[in-house]
FIKOLZA-1660 file (N, C-alpha, C; in steps of 0.1 Angstrom, whole numbers, plus 5000, padded with zeros to 4 digits):
% residues 223
   i   px   py   pz ch aa at
   1 5564 1711 9159  A  M  N
   1 5562 1698 9160  A  M CA
   1 5573 1692 9155  A  M  C
   2 5578 1697 9142  A  T  N
   2 5591 1692 9137  A  T CA
   2 5603 1690 9144  A  T  C
   3 5604 1700 9152  A  G  N
   3 5617 1701 9161  A  G CA
   3 5617 1692 9172  A  G  C
   4 5606 1689 9176  A  F  N
   4 5599 1679 9189  A  F CA
   4 5602 1667 9184  A  F  C
   5 5593 1662 9172  A  I  N
   5 5595 1650 9166  A  I CA
   5 5612 1645 9163  A  I  C
   6 5618 1652 9156  A  V  N
   6 5632 1653 9150  A  V CA
   6 5640 1651 9164  A  V  C
   7 5638 1660 9176  A  G  N
   7 5646 1658 9185  A  G CA
   7 5645 1644 9190  A  G  C
   8 5634 1639 9193  A  I  N
   8 5631 1625 9199  A  I CA
   8 5639 1616 9196  A  I  C
   9 5633 1617 9177  A  L  N
   9 5645 1605 9169  A  L CA
   9 5659 1608 9170  A  L  C
  10 5664 1620 9170  A  I  N
  10 5679 1620 9168  A  I CA
  10 5686 1621 9183  A  I  C
  11 5676 1620 9194  A  T  N
  11 5681 1617 9206  A  T CA
  11 5686 1600 9208  A  T  C
  12 5675 1595 9202  A  F  N
  12 5679 1577 9201  A  F CA
  12 5693 1573 9192  A  F  C
  13 5693 1581 9185  A  F  N
  13 5707 1577 9174  A  F CA
  13 5715 1584 9182  A  F  C
  14 5717 1598 9189  A  H  N
  14 5728 1600 9196  A  H CA
  14 5732 1589 9211  A  H  C
  15 5724 1584 9211  A  L  N
  15 5724 1575 9226  A  L CA
  15 5729 1561 9219  A  L  C
  16 5727 1559 9208  A  L  N
  16 5731 1544 9205  A  L CA
  16 5743 1547 9197  A  L  C
  17 5746 1556 9191  A  L  N
  17 5760 1556 9183  A  L CA
  17 5768 1564 9186  A  L  C
  18 5765 1578 9193  A  I  N
  18 5775 1590 9195  A  I CA
  18 5781 1590 9210  A  I  C
  19 5770 1588 9219  A  Q  N
  19 5773 1587 9235  A  Q CA
  19 5780 1574 9237  A  Q  C
  20 5780 1563 9232  A  P  N
  20 5791 1553 9235  A  P CA
  20 5804 1559 9233  A  P  C
  21 5806 1564 9223  A  M  N
  21 5818 1566 9220  A  M CA
  21 5823 1578 9226  A  M  C
  22 5816 1589 9232  A  I  N
  22 5818 1597 9241  A  I CA
  22 5824 1594 9254  A  I  C
  23 5815 1584 9261  A  D  N
  23 5820 1574 9272  A  D CA
  23 5832 1570 9271  A  D  C
  24 5836 1563 9260  A  Q  N
  24 5849 1554 9257  A  Q CA
  24 5859 1565 9257  A  Q  C
  25 5856 1576 9248  A  A  N
  25 5867 1589 9247  A  A CA
  25 5870 1593 9263  A  A  C
  26 5861 1596 9270  A  E  N
  26 5863 1600 9286  A  E CA
  26 5872 1592 9295  A  E  C
  27 5870 1576 9289  A  F  N
  27 5876 1567 9296  A  F CA
  27 5889 1566 9293  A  F  C
  28 5893 1567 9282  A  Y  N
  28 5906 1568 9276  A  Y CA
  28 5912 1580 9284  A  Y  C
  29 5905 1594 9281  A  E  N
  29 5912 1605 9289  A  E CA
  29 5917 1602 9303  A  E  C
  30 5905 1595 9310  A  S  N
  30 5910 1591 9326  A  S CA
  30 5924 1582 9328  A  S  C
  31 5926 1576 9319  A  L  N
  31 5934 1565 9318  A  L CA
  31 5947 1574 9313  A  L  C
  32 5949 1583 9310  A  S  N
  32 5959 1591 9302  A  S CA
  32 5972 1592 9316  A  S  C
  33 5966 1593 9328  A  S  N
  33 5977 1596 9339  A  S CA
  33 5981 1580 9343  A  S  C
  34 5971 1572 9342  A  V  N
  34 5974 1556 9346  A  V CA
  34 5985 1553 9337  A  V  C
  35 5986 1554 9326  A  E  N
  35 5995 1547 9316  A  E CA
  35 6012 1554 9318  A  E  C
  36 6013 1565 9327  A  T  N
  36 6023 1567 9332  A  T CA
  36 6030 1561 9344  A  T  C
  37 6024 1550 9351  A  I  N
  37 6025 1544 9361  A  I CA
  37 6037 1537 9358  A  I  C
  38 6049 1535 9366  A  N  N
  38 6060 1527 9366  A  N CA
  38 6054 1510 9364  A  N  C
  39 6058 1505 9352  A  I  N
  39 6055 1490 9352  A  I CA
  39 6066 1484 9363  A  I  C
  40 6074 1491 9366  A  H  N
  40 6082 1480 9380  A  H CA
  40 6076 1478 9390  A  H  C
  41 6063 1487 9393  A  E  N
  41 6057 1489 9407  A  E CA
  41 6054 1476 9413  A  E  C
  42 6049 1473 9427  A  D  N
  42 6047 1464 9431  A  D CA
  42 6031 1457 9425  A  D  C
  43 6033 1443 9427  A  H  N
  43 6021 1436 9422  A  H CA
  43 6010 1441 9425  A  H  C
  44 6006 1443 9441  A  H  N
  44 5996 1449 9448  A  H CA
  44 5992 1461 9441  A  H  C
  45 5999 1470 9439  A  H  N
  45 5994 1482 9434  A  H CA
  45 5989 1482 9420  A  H  C
  46 5996 1470 9413  A  N  N
  46 5992 1468 9399  A  N CA
  46 5976 1463 9399  A  N  C
  47 5972 1457 9407  A  E  N
  47 5960 1452 9411  A  E CA
  47 5951 1463 9411  A  E  C
  48 5952 1471 9422  A  E  N
  48 5943 1482 9425  A  E CA
  48 5939 1491 9413  A  E  C
  49 5952 1494 9404  A  V  N
  49 5948 1501 9391  A  V CA
  49 5942 1493 9383  A  V  C
  50 5943 1480 9381  A  H  N
  50 5931 1474 9375  A  H CA
  50 5918 1472 9378  A  H  C
  51 5917 1473 9390  A  H  N
  51 5904 1473 9396  A  H CA
  51 5898 1486 9395  A  H  C
  52 5906 1498 9395  A  H  N
  52 5901 1511 9391  A  H CA
  52 5897 1511 9376  A  H  C
  53 5904 1504 9369  A  N  N
  53 5899 1503 9352  A  N CA
  53 5886 1498 9352  A  N  C
  54 5888 1486 9360  A  E  N
  54 5872 1478 9359  A  E CA
  54 5862 1489 9362  A  E  C
  55 5864 1497 9371  A  E  N
  55 5853 1502 9376  A  E CA
  55 5849 1513 9366  A  E  C
  56 5858 1522 9361  A  V  N
  56 5857 1531 9352  A  V CA
  56 5852 1524 9336  A  V  C
  57 5852 1513 9335  A  G  N
  57 5850 1506 9324  A  G CA
  57 5835 1504 9326  A  G  C
  58 5829 1497 9335  A  A  N
  58 5815 1495 9339  A  A CA
  58 5807 1507 9341  A  A  C
  59 5812 1522 9341  A  H  N
  59 5807 1534 9339  A  H CA
  59 5803 1535 9327  A  H  C
  60 5811 1532 9316  A  I  N
  60 5812 1535 9304  A  I CA
  60 5799 1529 9296  A  I  C
  61 5795 1517 9300  A  F  N
  61 5783 1509 9297  A  F CA
  61 5770 1512 9304  A  F  C
  62 5770 1519 9313  A  G  N
  62 5761 1524 9323  A  G CA
  62 5751 1533 9317  A  G  C
  63 5741 1536 9321  A  Y  N
  63 5730 1543 9317  A  Y CA
  63 5729 1558 9324  A  Y  C
  64 5733 1569 9321  A  D  N
  64 5735 1583 9325  A  D CA
  64 5723 1588 9322  A  D  C
  65 5712 1585 9333  A  L  N
  65 5698 1593 9330  A  L CA
  65 5698 1608 9329  A  L  C
  66 5707 1617 9336  A  E  N
  66 5707 1630 9336  A  E CA
  66 5714 1637 9323  A  E  C
  67 5724 1628 9318  A  R  N
  67 5733 1631 9307  A  R CA
  67 5720 1630 9295  A  R  C
  68 5712 1620 9295  A  A  N
  68 5705 1614 9285  A  A CA
  68 5691 1626 9282  A  A  C
  69 5689 1634 9296  A  I  N
  69 5677 1641 9295  A  I CA
  69 5681 1655 9290  A  I  C
  70 5693 1659 9293  A  F  N
  70 5701 1671 9287  A  F CA
  70 5702 1668 9274  A  F  C
  71 5707 1657 9269  A  S  N
  71 5710 1655 9253  A  S CA
  71 5695 1657 9247  A  S  C
  72 5686 1654 9252  A  F  N
  72 5671 1651 9248  A  F CA
  72 5668 1665 9246  A  F  C
  73 5669 1673 9257  A  I  N
  73 5664 1691 9256  A  I CA
  73 5672 1696 9247  A  I  C
  74 5686 1694 9246  A  A  N
  74 5694 1700 9238  A  A CA
  74 5691 1698 9219  A  A  C
  75 5687 1683 9218  A  N  N
  75 5684 1680 9206  A  N CA
  75 5672 1688 9201  A  N  C
  76 5659 1688 9208  A  I  N
  76 5648 1693 9207  A  I CA
  76 5652 1708 9205  A  I  C
  77 5657 1716 9211  A  L  N
  77 5663 1729 9210  A  L CA
  77 5672 1732 9193  A  L  C
  78 5679 1723 9193  A  I  N
  78 5686 1722 9182  A  I CA
  78 5677 1721 9167  A  I  C
  79 5669 1711 9168  A  A  N
  79 5661 1706 9158  A  A CA
  79 5650 1717 9158  A  A  C
  80 5644 1724 9165  A  T  N
  80 5637 1734 9163  A  T CA
  80 5642 1748 9158  A  T  C
  81 5651 1748 9162  A  G  N
  81 5661 1763 9155  A  G CA
  81 5663 1759 9140  A  G  C
  82 5667 1748 9137  A  F  N
  82 5668 1742 9122  A  F CA
  82 5656 1743 9119  A  F  C
  83 5644 1739 9121  A  S  N
  83 5635 1739 9115  A  S CA
  83 5628 1755 9112  A  S  C
  84 5633 1762 9122  A  F  N
  84 5631 1778 9118  A  F CA
  84 5634 1780 9104  A  F  C
  85 5647 1777 9105  A  F  N
  85 5658 1782 9090  A  F CA
  85 5650 1775 9081  A  F  C
  86 5643 1761 9083  A  F  N
  86 5640 1751 9072  A  F CA
  86 5627 1758 9065  A  F  C
  87 5621 1764 9074  A  A  N
  87 5605 1767 9070  A  A CA
  87 5607 1783 9064  A  A  C
  88 5617 1790 9069  A  S  N
  88 5621 1805 9061  A  S CA
  88 5627 1801 9046  A  S  C
  89 5635 1790 9045  A  A  N
  89 5637 1786 9030  A  A CA
  89 5628 1782 9022  A  A  C
  90 5618 1777 9027  A  L  N
  90 5604 1773 9024  A  L CA
  90 5595 1783 9020  A  L  C
  91 5596 1796 9026  A  T  N
  91 5586 1803 9027  A  T CA
  91 5591 1813 9016  A  T  C
  92 5605 1814 9013  A  L  N
  92 5613 1824 9003  A  L CA
  92 5609 1818 8992  A  L  C
  93 5608 1806 8993  A  I  N
  93 5606 1800 8975  A  I CA
  93 5594 1803 8971  A  I  C
  94 5593 1807 8960  A  N  N
  94 5576 1812 8956  A  N CA
  94 5572 1803 8943  A  N  C
  95 5582 1793 8940  A  Y  N
  95 5573 1782 8931  A  Y CA
  95 5572 1769 8940  A  Y  C
  96 5561 1761 8936  A  S  N
  96 5554 1750 8943  A  S CA
  96 5567 1741 8944  A  S  C
  97 5564 1736 8957  A  L  N
  97 5578 1727 8965  A  L CA
  97 5571 1714 8964  A  L  C
  98 5581 1706 8956  A  S  N
  98 5578 1689 8956  A  S CA
  98 5588 1685 8967  A  S  C
  99 5587 1672 8973  A  Y  N
  99 5596 1666 8981  A  Y CA
  99 5609 1664 8973  A  Y  C
 100 5612 1664 8965  A  K  N
 100 5626 1664 8957  A  K CA
 100 5631 1676 8962  A  K  C
 101 5623 1690 8957  A  R  N
 101 5631 1700 8963  A  R CA
 101 5635 1705 8978  A  R  C
 102 5622 1697 8984  A  I  N
 102 5624 1697 8998  A  I CA
 102 5636 1692 9005  A  I  C
 103 5638 1679 8999  A  L  N
 103 5649 1670 9004  A  L CA
 103 5661 1681 9000  A  L  C
 104 5665 1686 8987  A  L  N
 104 5675 1691 8983  A  L CA
 104 5680 1705 8991  A  L  C
 105 5667 1710 8998  A  I  N
 105 5670 1721 9009  A  I CA
 105 5675 1715 9020  A  I  C
 106 5672 1705 9023  A  G  N
 106 5674 1696 9035  A  G CA
 106 5692 1692 9032  A  G  C
 107 5693 1690 9019  A  F  N
 107 5707 1686 9019  A  F CA
 107 5716 1698 9017  A  F  C
 108 5710 1710 9014  A  F  N
 108 5718 1722 9013  A  F CA
 108 5720 1726 9029  A  F  C
 109 5711 1724 9038  A  G  N
 109 5713 1725 9052  A  G CA
 109 5725 1714 9059  A  G  C
 110 5725 1704 9056  A  F  N
 110 5735 1697 9059  A  F CA
 110 5748 1698 9054  A  F  C
 111 5750 1706 9042  A  L  N
 111 5763 1709 9034  A  L CA
 111 5768 1722 9044  A  L  C
 112 5756 1732 9048  A  S  N
 112 5759 1742 9053  A  S CA
 112 5765 1743 9066  A  S  C
 113 5757 1734 9074  A  F  N
 113 5756 1735 9090  A  F CA
 113 5766 1722 9095  A  F  C
 114 5768 1714 9087  A  C  N
 114 5773 1700 9092  A  C CA
 114 5788 1697 9085  A  C  C
 115 5786 1695 9070  A  L  N
 115 5796 1686 9063  A  L CA
 115 5807 1698 9062  A  L  C
 116 5802 1710 9055  A  L  N
 116 5814 1721 9052  A  L CA
 116 5823 1725 9062  A  L  C
 117 5815 1728 9078  A  P  N
 117 5823 1731 9086  A  P CA
 117 5833 1722 9091  A  P  C
 118 5829 1710 9088  A  S  N
 118 5837 1700 9095  A  S CA
 118 5849 1698 9088  A  S  C
 119 5852 1704 9074  A  I  N
 119 5862 1701 9068  A  I CA
 119 5876 1707 9074  A  I  C
 120 5873 1717 9080  A  S  N
 120 5885 1728 9090  A  S CA
 120 5881 1730 9104  A  S  C
 121 5869 1721 9106  A  I  N
 121 5868 1724 9121  A  I CA
 121 5863 1713 9126  A  I  C
 122 5867 1698 9125  A  S  N
 122 5863 1688 9126  A  S CA
 122 5858 1686 9141  A  S  C
 123 5845 1678 9144  A  P  N
 123 5842 1674 9155  A  P CA
 123 5853 1665 9163  A  P  C
 124 5855 1670 9174  A  Q  N
 124 5867 1666 9184  A  Q CA
 124 5857 1657 9197  A  Q  C
 125 5865 1646 9198  A  P  N
 125 5859 1640 9210  A  P CA
 125 5865 1645 9224  A  P  C
 126 5863 1639 9236  A  P  N
 126 5869 1642 9244  A  P CA
 126 5883 1636 9247  A  P  C
 127 5892 1645 9251  A  G  N
 127 5906 1639 9254  A  G CA
 127 5913 1643 9240  A  G  C
 128 5908 1655 9233  A  T  N
 128 5917 1660 9222  A  T CA
 128 5914 1675 9225  A  T  C
 129 5926 1682 9218  A  L  N
 129 5925 1697 9220  A  L CA
 129 5927 1703 9203  A  L  C
 130 5916 1711 9203  A  Q  N
 130 5919 1719 9188  A  Q CA
 130 5913 1733 9192  A  Q  C
 131 5926 1742 9196  A  A  N
 131 5920 1757 9197  A  A CA
 131 5911 1758 9210  A  A  C
 132 5910 1773 9211  A  D  N
 132 5899 1771 9224  A  D CA
 132 5884 1770 9217  A  D  C
 133 5875 1767 9230  A  I  N
 133 5860 1762 9224  A  I CA
 133 5854 1773 9219  A  I  C
 134 5857 1788 9223  A  M  N
 134 5851 1797 9222  A  M CA
 134 5854 1804 9209  A  M  C
 135 5867 1801 9201  A  L  N
 135 5870 1801 9187  A  L CA
 135 5866 1793 9178  A  L  C
 136 5864 1781 9185  A  R  N
 136 5860 1771 9174  A  R CA
 136 5845 1774 9170  A  R  C
 137 5838 1780 9178  A  Q  N
 137 5826 1781 9177  A  Q CA
 137 5824 1794 9171  A  Q  C
 138 5833 1804 9172  A  F  N
 138 5830 1814 9161  A  F CA
 138 5834 1812 9148  A  F  C
 139 5845 1801 9146  A  L  N
 139 5847 1798 9133  A  L CA
 139 5838 1790 9128  A  L  C
 140 5831 1781 9137  A  W  N
 140 5818 1772 9130  A  W CA
 140 5808 1779 9125  A  W  C
 141 5804 1793 9133  A  L  N
 141 5792 1802 9127  A  L CA
 141 5798 1805 9118  A  L  C
 142 5809 1812 9115  A  L  N
 142 5813 1822 9106  A  L CA
 142 5813 1812 9091  A  L  C
 143 5819 1798 9092  A  T  N
 143 5818 1790 9080  A  T CA
 143 5802 1786 9077  A  T  C
 144 5794 1784 9087  A  A  N
 144 5780 1779 9084  A  A CA
 144 5772 1793 9078  A  A  C
 145 5778 1806 9079  A  S  N
 145 5770 1817 9076  A  S CA
 145 5775 1816 9063  A  S  C
 146 5787 1816 9062  A  F  N
 146 5795 1818 9049  A  F CA
 146 5788 1809 9039  A  F  C
 147 5786 1795 9043  A  S  N
 147 5783 1782 9035  A  S CA
 147 5768 1784 9029  A  S  C
 148 5757 1791 9042  A  V  N
 148 5745 1796 9036  A  V CA
 148 5746 1806 9029  A  V  C
 149 5752 1817 9029  A  I  N
 149 5752 1825 9016  A  I CA
 149 5759 1819 9000  A  I  C
 150 5768 1811 9001  A  G  N
 150 5773 1807 8989  A  G CA
 150 5764 1797 8983  A  G  C
 151 5762 1789 8991  A  L  N
 151 5748 1781 8982  A  L CA
 151 5735 1785 8981  A  L  C
 152 5735 1793 8989  A  G  N
 152 5721 1804 8982  A  G CA
 152 5722 1809 8968  A  G  C
 153 5734 1816 8968  A  L  N
 153 5738 1820 8954  A  L CA
 153 5739 1812 8945  A  L  C
 154 5747 1798 8949  A  F  N
 154 5749 1789 8940  A  F CA
 154 5735 1783 8933  A  F  C
 155 5723 1783 8942  A  A  N
 155 5710 1779 8938  A  A CA
 155 5704 1789 8929  A  A  C
 156 5709 1801 8927  A  Y  N
 156 5701 1813 8922  A  Y CA
 156 5708 1819 8910  A  Y  C
 157 5720 1819 8911  A  K  N
 157 5729 1827 8901  A  K CA
 157 5737 1813 8894  A  K  C
 158 5735 1814 8878  A  K  N
 158 5739 1804 8874  A  K CA
 158 5753 1811 8862  A  K  C
 159 5754 1823 8862  A  E  N
 159 5766 1826 8857  A  E CA
 159 5779 1825 8861  A  E  C
 160 5789 1823 8853  A  I  N
 160 5801 1819 8856  A  I CA
 160 5810 1827 8868  A  I  C
 161 5805 1841 8867  A  K  N
 161 5812 1850 8878  A  K CA
 161 5806 1847 8888  A  K  C
 162 5794 1844 8888  A  W  N
 162 5789 1843 8905  A  W CA
 162 5792 1828 8910  A  W  C
 163 5796 1819 8899  A  R  N
 163 5803 1807 8902  A  R CA
 163 5812 1810 8912  A  R  C
 164 5822 1817 8905  A  I  N
 164 5836 1823 8910  A  I CA
 164 5833 1827 8924  A  I  C
 165 5825 1838 8927  A  I  N
 165 5822 1842 8936  A  I CA
 165 5815 1834 8950  A  I  C
 166 5809 1824 8943  A  N  N
 166 5803 1814 8953  A  N CA
 166 5817 1807 8959  A  N  C
 167 5828 1802 8952  A  F  N
 167 5834 1797 8957  A  F CA
 167 5845 1804 8965  A  F  C
 168 5848 1817 8962  A  V  N
 168 5856 1825 8968  A  V CA
 168 5847 1826 8984  A  V  C
 169 5835 1825 8983  A  I  N
 169 5828 1831 8996  A  I CA
 169 5829 1815 9006  A  I  C
 170 5825 1805 8995  A  L  N
 170 5827 1791 9008  A  L CA
 170 5842 1788 9010  A  L  C
 171 5852 1794 9003  A  I  N
 171 5865 1790 9008  A  I CA
 171 5872 1799 9019  A  I  C
 172 5868 1811 9018  A  I  N
 172 5872 1822 9031  A  I CA
 172 5872 1818 9041  A  I  C
 173 5861 1810 9047  A  P  N
 173 5862 1808 9063  A  P CA
 173 5873 1795 9067  A  P  C
 174 5874 1792 9055  A  H  N
 174 5884 1779 9057  A  H CA
 174 5896 1784 9059  A  H  C
 175 5902 1791 9048  A  I  N
 175 5914 1800 9053  A  I CA
 175 5917 1809 9064  A  I  C
 176 5905 1814 9070  A  V  N
 176 5904 1822 9079  A  V CA
 176 5908 1812 9093  A  V  C
 177 5902 1798 9093  A  T  N
 177 5903 1789 9103  A  T CA
 177 5918 1782 9102  A  T  C
 178 5921 1784 9091  A  I  N
 178 5935 1779 9091  A  I CA
 178 5944 1787 9096  A  I  C
 179 5946 1801 9094  A  L  N
 179 5952 1812 9101  A  L CA
 179 5950 1810 9115  A  L  C
 180 5939 1809 9119  A  L  N
 180 5937 1809 9134  A  L CA
 180 5941 1797 9144  A  L  C
 181 5936 1786 9136  A  I  N
 181 5941 1775 9145  A  I CA
 181 5954 1770 9139  A  I  C
 182 5963 1773 9148  A  K  N
 182 5978 1772 9143  A  K CA
 182 5983 1758 9152  A  K  C
 183 5977 1756 9161  A  V  N
 183 5982 1742 9168  A  V CA
 183 5977 1731 9165  A  V  C
 184 5983 1718 9166  A  S  N
 184 5979 1706 9163  A  S CA
 184 5969 1700 9172  A  S  C
 185 5961 1693 9172  A  P  N
 185 5955 1685 9181  A  P CA
 185 5963 1678 9190  A  P  C
 186 5961 1678 9206  A  V  N
 186 5967 1673 9214  A  V CA
 186 5962 1660 9216  A  V  C
 187 5962 1647 9213  A  N  N
 187 5953 1638 9211  A  N CA
 187 5958 1626 9220  A  N  C
 188 5947 1620 9229  A  S  N
 188 5955 1609 9239  A  S CA
 188 5946 1598 9236  A  S  C
 189 5940 1598 9221  A  L  N
 189 5929 1587 9217  A  L CA
 189 5939 1583 9202  A  L  C
 190 5932 1568 9203  A  P  N
 190 5938 1562 9190  A  P CA
 190 5931 1570 9177  A  P  C
 191 5939 1572 9166  A  S  N
 191 5940 1579 9154  A  S CA
 191 5923 1572 9148  A  S  C
 192 5922 1557 9149  A  D  N
 192 5912 1551 9140  A  D CA
 192 5899 1556 9149  A  D  C
 193 5899 1560 9162  A  F  N
 193 5889 1561 9173  A  F CA
 193 5883 1574 9170  A  F  C
 194 5893 1586 9166  A  V  N
 194 5889 1597 9163  A  V CA
 194 5882 1599 9148  A  V  C
 195 5889 1592 9142  A  F  N
 195 5883 1591 9127  A  F CA
 195 5867 1586 9127  A  F  C
 196 5865 1573 9134  A  K  N
 196 5854 1572 9135  A  K CA
 196 5842 1579 9144  A  K  C
 197 5848 1589 9151  A  F  N
 197 5840 1595 9161  A  F CA
 197 5836 1606 9152  A  F  C
 198 5844 1611 9143  A  I  N
 198 5841 1622 9133  A  I CA
 198 5831 1619 9123  A  I  C
 199 5835 1608 9117  A  F  N
 199 5824 1600 9106  A  F CA
 199 5813 1599 9114  A  F  C
 200 5808 1593 9125  A  S  N
 200 5798 1591 9130  A  S CA
 200 5790 1605 9136  A  S  C
 201 5799 1615 9138  A  T  N
 201 5789 1628 9141  A  T CA
 201 5784 1635 9126  A  T  C
 202 5793 1632 9119  A  I  N
 202 5791 1640 9103  A  I CA
 202 5774 1629 9100  A  I  C
 203 5776 1616 9103  A  A  N
 203 5764 1606 9100  A  A CA
 203 5752 1612 9107  A  A  C
 204 5752 1618 9119  A  S  N
 204 5745 1618 9128  A  S CA
 204 5740 1630 9121  A  S  C
 205 5743 1644 9117  A  G  N
 205 5740 1654 9112  A  G CA
 205 5730 1651 9099  A  G  C
 206 5737 1639 9091  A  A  N
 206 5729 1639 9078  A  A CA
 206 5714 1631 9084  A  A  C
 207 5713 1621 9095  A  V  N
 207 5703 1616 9096  A  V CA
 207 5693 1630 9105  A  V  C
 208 5699 1639 9109  A  L  N
 208 5690 1651 9115  A  L CA
 208 5684 1658 9102  A  L  C
 209 5692 1660 9092  A  W  N
 209 5687 1671 9082  A  W CA
 209 5677 1662 9072  A  W  C
 210 5680 1647 9068  A  L  N
 210 5670 1641 9065  A  L CA
 210 5659 1639 9073  A  L  C
 211 5657 1634 9085  A  M  N
 211 5644 1636 9094  A  M CA
 211 5638 1650 9093  A  M  C
 212 5644 1660 9092  A  L  N
 212 5639 1675 9094  A  L CA
 212 5631 1677 9078  A  L  C
 213 5639 1670 9071  A  S  N
 213 5634 1673 9057  A  S CA
 213 5622 1665 9055  A  S  C
 214 5621 1653 9060  A  V  N
 214 5606 1646 9058  A  V CA
 214 5595 1652 9068  A  V  C
 215 5598 1654 9079  A  A  N
 215 5590 1658 9087  A  A CA
 215 5586 1675 9084  A  A  C
 216 5592 1682 9076  A  M  N
 216 5591 1695 9076  A  M CA
 216 5584 1696 9062  A  M  C
 217 5587 1687 9053  A  G  N
 217 5579 1686 9041  A  G CA
 217 5564 1683 9042  A  G  C
 218 5562 1672 9050  A  Y  N
 218 5549 1666 9056  A  Y CA
 218 5538 1674 9064  A  Y  C
 219 5546 1684 9072  A  F  N
 219 5539 1694 9078  A  F CA
 219 5537 1706 9067  A  F  C
 220 5545 1711 9060  A  Y  N
 220 5543 1722 9051  A  Y CA
 220 5531 1717 9042  A  Y  C
 221 5530 1708 9037  A  K  N
 221 5521 1706 9026  A  K CA
 221 5511 1704 9036  A  K  C
 222 5510 1698 9048  A  K  N
 222 5496 1696 9055  A  K CA
 222 5490 1713 9059  A  K  C
 223 5500 1722 9059  A  V  N
 223 5494 1738 9064  A  V CA
 223 5490 1741 9049  A  V  C
% end
């Protein structure tokens, strides 16, 4: 139930905030070849290019039903998967759970699966290149896994030696990422647009985990 409800809500958030930027990034990407056209070509050809750009721009603000449906399905699957992680964390905790503690677990989930991986593997819109997609997925999984372990130890181990171990665990995947991703992003997008996309994606992750915390807390206490 949590995964289904949160999947619906985050899909609306995605369509309103993230999807328009993805469409705009694809628009910039489609224009990358047009920018190389010689500015001294005849006026008739320039009018054709302008007309083509208008058609692409109109497509940006159109409603792509197929893409929206696939996004909806993907968001439900993602939210359901994270709900299982959330439920496992709630089950492993022996003491009485308050909404404050449930929100804290959600915050740890946001750190582990969204914010910390974004430090070295930032979300990339279309038109950018930062290593192979399979390598990026592997590094994201590595960072998320180490973040869960490190933050889990942080919550239960208070001694100084464990704090040092936690720091080492949290920093290892970022060092591995720096060593493996040696190419700079090839970017056809304005830098401010890329920064806005990264910020919006992280904000979307924060909204996802906040809604997971609220919904999971509600159903957990009902059960």
